[in-house]
C-alpha positions as CSV (number, residue, x, y, z in Angstrom):
1,M,0.0,0.1,-0.1
2,I,1.6,3.5,-1.3
3,N,1.7,5.9,1.7
4,E,0.9,8.7,-0.4
5,A,1.5,11.5,2.4
6,S,5.0,10.2,2.5
7,F,6.2,11.6,-0.8
8,N,5.2,15.4,0.4
9,K,8.9,16.2,1.1
10,I,11.9,18.5,0.2
11,V,14.5,16.7,-1.3
12,E,17.8,18.4,-2.5
13,G,15.8,21.8,-2.0
14,K,13.0,20.8,-4.3
15,Q,9.6,19.6,-3.6
16,V,8.6,16.1,-4.2
17,G,5.4,14.7,-4.7
18,L,3.2,11.8,-5.9
19,Y,0.8,12.2,-8.9
20,T,-2.1,9.9,-9.8
21,L,-3.4,9.7,-13.2
22,T,-6.3,7.5,-14.3
23,T,-8.4,6.4,-17.3
24,P,-12.2,5.4,-17.5
25,E,-10.8,1.9,-18.8
26,G,-9.5,1.2,-15.3
27,L,-5.7,2.1,-15.8
28,K,-4.0,4.0,-12.7
29,A,-0.4,5.2,-12.6
30,Q,1.3,7.0,-9.8
31,I,4.3,9.0,-10.7
32,T,6.8,10.9,-8.5
33,N,9.0,13.6,-9.7
34,Y,11.8,11.9,-7.7
35,G,13.8,10.2,-10.6
36,A,10.6,10.7,-12.8
37,K,9.6,7.2,-11.6
38,I,6.5,5.2,-12.2
39,V,5.7,4.3,-8.1
40,S,2.7,2.1,-9.2
41,L,0.7,0.9,-12.2
42,Y,-2.6,-0.8,-11.5
43,V,-3.8,-3.0,-14.4
44,P,-7.0,-4.9,-14.5
45,N,-6.7,-8.5,-15.9
46,A,-9.3,-10.3,-18.2
47,T,-11.6,-11.0,-15.6
48,G,-11.4,-7.4,-14.0
49,E,-9.0,-8.1,-11.1
50,V,-6.7,-5.2,-10.4
51,A,-3.1,-5.5,-9.6
52,D,-0.1,-3.2,-9.3
53,V,2.1,-4.6,-11.9
54,V,5.6,-2.6,-11.1
55,L,8.1,-3.2,-8.5
56,G,8.7,-0.5,-5.9
57,F,8.4,0.7,-2.4
58,S,5.5,2.4,-0.4
59,T,7.2,5.4,1.0
60,L,9.5,8.2,-0.5
61,D,12.2,7.3,2.1
62,E,12.6,3.8,0.9
63,W,12.8,4.9,-2.5
64,L,15.6,7.4,-1.2
65,A,17.5,4.8,0.8
66,Q,17.2,1.9,-2.0
67,E,18.1,3.4,-5.2
68,V,18.0,0.3,-7.5
69,Y,16.8,1.7,-10.7
70,F,13.3,0.8,-10.1
71,N,11.0,2.3,-12.9
72,G,13.0,5.6,-13.1
73,I,14.3,7.5,-16.1
74,N,17.9,6.3,-16.9
75,G,20.2,9.0,-18.3
76,R,22.1,10.7,-19.8
77,T,22.8,7.4,-21.5
78,A,21.2,4.1,-20.7
79,G,23.4,1.2,-20.7
80,R,27.2,1.1,-20.4
81,I,29.7,3.1,-22.0
82,R,32.8,1.0,-22.6
83,G,35.9,2.3,-20.6
84,A,33.7,5.3,-19.3
85,Q,35.0,7.6,-21.9
86,F,34.2,8.7,-25.5
87,D,35.5,11.3,-28.1
88,L,33.4,14.1,-29.3
89,D,34.4,16.7,-32.0
90,G,38.1,16.0,-31.2
91,T,37.6,16.3,-27.3
92,T,37.8,13.1,-25.0
93,Y,35.2,13.1,-22.3
94,H,35.7,11.0,-19.3
95,V,32.5,10.0,-17.5
96,T,31.7,8.4,-14.2
97,Q,33.1,4.6,-13.8
98,N,30.2,2.7,-11.8
99,A,30.2,-0.5,-13.3
100,G,33.7,-1.9,-13.3
101,E,35.6,0.1,-15.7
102,H,32.3,1.2,-17.5
103,C,29.7,3.8,-17.1
104,L,26.3,2.4,-16.4
105,H,23.0,4.4,-16.7
106,G,24.6,7.8,-16.5
107,G,27.0,7.4,-13.5
108,N,26.8,7.4,-10.0
109,H,23.8,9.9,-9.8
110,G,21.9,9.6,-13.1
111,F,18.4,11.1,-14.0
112,N,16.9,8.2,-11.8
113,D,17.7,9.7,-8.5
114,K,17.3,13.5,-9.4
115,V,14.4,15.6,-8.5
116,W,12.6,16.8,-11.6
117,D,10.5,20.0,-11.9
118,V,6.7,19.5,-12.5
119,V,5.8,21.5,-15.5
120,E,2.1,20.6,-16.2
121,V,-0.3,17.9,-14.3
122,K,-3.7,16.8,-15.8
123,D,-5.9,14.1,-14.9
124,A,-4.3,11.6,-17.2
125,S,-1.0,13.1,-17.9
126,I,2.1,14.7,-16.1
127,K,5.0,16.5,-17.8
128,L,8.5,16.6,-15.8
129,H,11.7,18.5,-16.7
130,Y,15.2,18.2,-15.6
131,L,18.1,20.3,-16.5
132,S,21.3,18.3,-16.5
133,V,24.3,20.6,-16.2
134,D,27.4,20.9,-18.2
135,G,29.9,18.4,-16.7
136,E,27.3,16.5,-14.7
137,E,28.9,13.1,-14.2
138,G,31.5,14.1,-16.9
139,F,28.9,14.6,-19.9
140,P,29.1,17.9,-22.0
141,G,26.5,20.3,-22.2
142,N,23.7,21.8,-20.7
143,L,20.8,19.3,-21.5
144,D,16.9,20.1,-21.0
145,V,15.2,16.9,-20.8
146,Y,11.3,16.5,-20.8
147,V,9.4,13.4,-20.1
148,T,5.9,13.1,-20.1
149,Y,3.6,10.4,-18.9
150,I,0.2,9.8,-20.5
151,L,-2.6,7.4,-19.7
152,R,-4.7,7.0,-22.8
153,G,-7.3,4.3,-22.8
154,K,-5.2,1.2,-22.0
155,D,-2.0,2.5,-22.8
156,L,0.8,4.2,-20.8
157,V,2.6,6.6,-23.1
158,I,6.1,7.9,-22.3
159,Q,7.3,10.8,-24.5
160,Y,10.8,11.8,-24.3
161,D,12.1,15.2,-25.6
162,A,15.6,17.0,-25.0
163,D,17.9,19.8,-26.4
164,T,21.1,21.0,-25.7
165,D,23.5,24.1,-25.9
166,K,26.6,22.0,-26.7
167,P,27.4,18.7,-28.5
168,T,26.6,15.7,-26.2
169,I,25.6,12.1,-26.3
170,L,21.8,11.0,-25.1
171,N,20.2,7.7,-24.5
172,L,17.3,7.6,-22.5
173,T,14.8,4.9,-21.3
174,N,12.4,3.8,-18.6
175,H,13.7,1.1,-16.4
176,A,10.2,-0.2,-15.2
177,Y,10.3,-3.7,-13.5
178,F,7.3,-5.5,-14.6
179,N,5.4,-8.5,-13.1
180,L,2.1,-8.8,-14.8
181,K,0.8,-11.3,-11.9
182,G,1.3,-8.4,-9.6
183,E,4.4,-6.9,-7.8
184,G,5.7,-9.5,-5.2
185,N,3.7,-12.5,-6.7
186,G,6.9,-14.7,-7.3
187,T,9.1,-14.8,-10.5
188,I,8.6,-14.1,-14.1
189,H,9.5,-17.6,-15.1
190,D,5.8,-18.4,-15.9
191,H,5.5,-15.3,-18.1
192,T,5.8,-15.6,-22.1
193,L,7.7,-13.2,-24.1
194,Q,7.8,-12.3,-27.6
195,V,10.5,-10.0,-29.1
196,I,9.5,-8.8,-32.8
197,A,13.0,-8.6,-34.1
198,D,15.2,-10.4,-36.6
199,E,18.5,-9.1,-35.4
200,Y,20.2,-8.7,-31.9
201,I,23.3,-6.9,-30.5
202,P,26.0,-9.1,-29.6
203,Y,27.6,-8.3,-26.1
204,D,30.7,-9.1,-24.2
205,D,30.8,-10.8,-20.9
206,K,30.3,-7.3,-19.2
207,A,27.1,-6.5,-21.2
208,V,29.0,-4.1,-23.5
209,P,28.3,-4.2,-27.5
210,L,30.8,-5.7,-29.6
211,G,29.9,-3.5,-32.4
212,N,28.1,-5.6,-34.6
213,V,24.4,-6.9,-35.2
214,A,23.6,-10.5,-35.7
215,T,20.7,-12.5,-36.9
216,V,18.6,-14.2,-34.0
217,E,18.2,-17.2,-36.3
218,H,19.3,-20.4,-34.5
219,T,20.0,-18.6,-31.3
220,P,18.2,-18.4,-28.1
221,M,17.7,-14.7,-29.1
222,D,15.2,-15.8,-31.5
223,M,12.0,-15.0,-29.7
224,R,9.9,-14.1,-32.8
225,E,7.5,-16.4,-31.5
226,P,6.3,-16.4,-27.8
227,V,8.5,-18.3,-25.6
228,L,8.1,-19.3,-21.9
229,I,10.9,-17.4,-20.1
230,A,11.5,-20.3,-17.8
231,D,12.8,-22.3,-20.8
232,R,15.3,-19.6,-22.0
233,I,16.6,-18.0,-18.9
234,D,18.8,-20.3,-17.6
235,L,20.6,-21.3,-21.0
236,P,24.3,-21.0,-21.2
237,F,23.8,-18.4,-23.8
238,F,22.5,-16.1,-20.9
239,A,24.9,-17.1,-18.3
240,A,27.3,-14.2,-18.2
241,G,24.2,-11.9,-17.2
242,L,22.9,-14.7,-15.0
243,G,19.6,-14.4,-17.1
244,I,18.4,-12.4,-20.0
245,D,20.2,-9.1,-20.0
246,N,20.5,-8.5,-24.1
247,G,19.6,-5.9,-26.5
248,W,17.5,-6.6,-29.8
249,A,17.8,-4.3,-33.1
250,L,14.4,-3.5,-34.0
251,S,13.0,-3.2,-37.6
252,G,14.2,0.1,-39.3
253,W,17.2,0.5,-37.2
254,N,19.8,1.0,-40.0
255,Q,17.5,3.7,-41.7
256,P,18.8,6.8,-39.9
257,N,17.1,9.2,-42.3
258,E,13.6,7.8,-41.8
259,T,11.2,9.5,-39.3
260,P,10.7,7.1,-36.4
261,A,7.5,5.6,-36.3
262,L,5.9,3.5,-33.4
263,R,6.1,-0.2,-34.1
264,L,5.5,-3.2,-32.0
265,A,8.6,-4.5,-30.2
266,A,7.7,-6.8,-27.7
267,I,4.8,-8.8,-26.1
268,L,4.7,-10.1,-22.6
269,E,2.0,-12.3,-21.2
270,G,1.6,-13.1,-17.5
271,G,-1.2,-13.2,-14.9
272,G,-4.0,-13.0,-17.2
273,R,-2.6,-9.8,-18.5
274,T,-0.9,-9.0,-22.0
275,M,1.4,-6.0,-22.4
276,E,2.6,-4.8,-25.8
277,T,5.5,-2.6,-25.9
278,W,5.6,-0.1,-28.9
279,T,8.4,2.3,-29.4
280,T,10.3,4.7,-31.9
281,F,13.5,3.7,-30.5
282,P,15.9,1.1,-32.4
283,C,16.8,-1.2,-29.6
284,M,14.8,-3.1,-26.9
285,Q,16.8,-4.2,-24.1
286,V,15.4,-6.9,-22.0
287,Y,16.6,-7.5,-18.4
288,S,15.0,-10.2,-16.3
289,G,15.9,-8.7,-12.9
290,N,18.9,-10.9,-12.4
291,Y,20.6,-9.0,-9.8
292,V,17.4,-7.9,-7.7
293,E,18.5,-8.0,-4.3
294,K,16.0,-8.9,-1.2
295,H,13.8,-5.8,-0.8
296,M,10.3,-5.7,1.0
297,G,8.0,-4.4,-1.6
298,K,4.8,-2.5,-1.6
299,S,2.7,-5.3,-0.9
300,G,4.9,-6.6,2.0
301,Q,6.3,-9.6,0.0
302,M,9.9,-9.9,-0.5
303,Y,11.5,-9.3,-3.8
304,D,14.3,-11.3,-5.0
305,V,16.1,-12.4,-8.2
306,Q,14.0,-12.6,-11.5
307,C,10.9,-11.4,-9.8
308,A,10.3,-9.0,-12.7
309,I,11.2,-8.2,-16.1
310,C,12.3,-4.8,-17.8
311,L,11.5,-3.9,-21.3
312,E,13.7,-1.0,-21.9
313,A,13.3,0.7,-25.5
314,E,16.3,2.9,-26.1
315,M,19.0,3.7,-28.3
316,F,21.8,1.3,-28.9
317,P,24.0,0.9,-26.1
318,D,27.5,2.3,-26.2
319,A,26.7,3.7,-29.7
320,I,29.1,6.7,-29.6
321,H,31.9,4.0,-30.2
322,Y,30.3,2.6,-33.3
323,E,29.7,4.6,-36.4
324,Q,27.6,1.7,-37.7
325,F,25.0,2.0,-34.7
326,P,22.2,4.6,-34.8
327,N,23.4,8.2,-33.9
328,T,23.4,9.3,-30.2
329,I,25.0,12.4,-30.6
330,L,22.7,15.6,-30.0
331,R,23.8,19.1,-31.1
332,P,22.6,22.5,-30.4
333,G,19.7,23.5,-32.6
334,E,18.5,19.7,-32.7
335,K,15.4,18.4,-31.0
336,W,15.7,15.0,-29.8
337,A,12.3,13.2,-29.5
338,H,11.0,9.5,-28.9
339,T,8.0,7.8,-27.7
340,T,7.3,4.3,-25.9
341,K,4.0,3.0,-25.2
342,Y,3.1,0.0,-23.2
343,R,-0.3,-1.2,-24.2
344,F,-2.4,-3.5,-22.1
345,V,-4.7,-5.7,-24.2
């Protein structure tokens, strides 16, 4: 049970709150401007039974004390940057090492644990803003980021917009942890997953891209037809990540001059619920919660490894090091815009 009053607090000199969005179709989302996080997402199943399908905590103090990437916005760059450095326009930038020698999800204090400004709130939407200043975690440029959550029918839509005053790199995603049976209700081994992609992005044993794209044909990455997660998650192919922690290249990824269009990227089923993921991003990173530590969740149940799954629509990780990957450089005067939609059918 969410203690809504606990979210009324000053953090880093800014007001934090909890905002509730609803639709007549029975969808309800609670969003906090701390980390632009989805605190809860209530979804009815086929028989009308409602459950909160994302992991999380009941009070703001718990979120502050246990920063584990639950349901927040990862940035400036989701995924890993090899060697925690990159070259841009002749300058080498050194960013925070927080995953061995690499930079993960923007560094020690990424966008997921910043207090965002609330720009606008309506019954079914909230628009948030964060200014990432030049040099934050080593990244160049003053970057204005806007994230808008919209409930529309049975859809949760996430719109991303950004601009910068200096060349920088950008890769945003939402890191929501889903269990369609309801948070705290066991593992996601009994869920089925379908990833609508003919190609994937090979990683090394530290989950950093090798720089190429390969066919899913005749590999465990072939999930073009629904697969039971229990049948794949412990295969040797996924052993380096202790489960699924891999990226798929979505259709149209190698057409950089095309206007991004929403396309179906993945379908997750469990607990009598079906969730489609639609996105304009070129990559779908799937993470099966392999490193979730024991935490007491909102329902009073203990979370543990593989109790949820993340469907992270994003740019290719570490794209700055590979010209053949979709561009993640944002320059002054350019507008960066992407959309991801979680549809419950």
